[in-house]
C-alpha positions, 0 to 999 in steps of 0.5 A, a space after each residue: 537465477 537473478 531473473 527469478 529473484 528479481 521477480 520475487 522481489 516485485 510480487 505483492 504479499 499479504 500485509 497482514 494475517 487474516 481473512 480476504 474480504 471485499 476491496 473497499 471503494 477506491 478514493 481516487 480514479 487512479 487507484 486500482 484495488 489489489 487485495 483487502 484483508 480483515 486482520 487477525 493479527 495487529 502486525 502490518 508488514 510491507 506488501 512489496 519491496 520498495 521505499 516509503 514515499 508518503 505516510 499519513 495516519 491511515 495510509 502509506 505509499 510505497 514506490 516499488 522496485 518496479 517503480 509502481 506506487 502501492 498504497 496500503 490503506 487502513 479502513 475502519 468503521 470504528 474510529 477507536 482503532 489506530 495504527 502506530 507506524 514504525 517506518 518513516 518517509 524514505 525508509 526502504 522496506 520488504 515484506 519482512 519489514 514490520 511497517 506498523 502495529 494496529 491497536 484497538 479492536 480488529 473486528 471492524 478493520 480492513 487493510 486494503 492494498 491499491 496500485 496507484 496509476 500515475 499520469 506522466 507529465 511531459 514538456 511537449 506542448 501542441 500549438 493550435 494552428 490559426 
């Protein structure tokens, strides 16, 4: 029973109501596009269970329960669209948590979700033989 509940908590949910669309180009080689939606509702929910680790005017990053970094990015062609975040860094969220509200026209907005692959740093150093 615990296993099936744990699996549900690590599944990705659509963060907004709307129409699925083409995933915008990633801004970094570590980003892997997962989904993109043109919203029909201004309410943005968390796409996965986890903790907010980064927040900016157009994006937030969640460290999921499975220790993956999930980025939610607001792409817009019209700079009159804005978002009011209702969470802070350190907050725990779930797909039931409202993380933000869009205001302005939703017509030119895309909400995209990416997985961020991180490279683990190590203390191991290899010395060259002379």
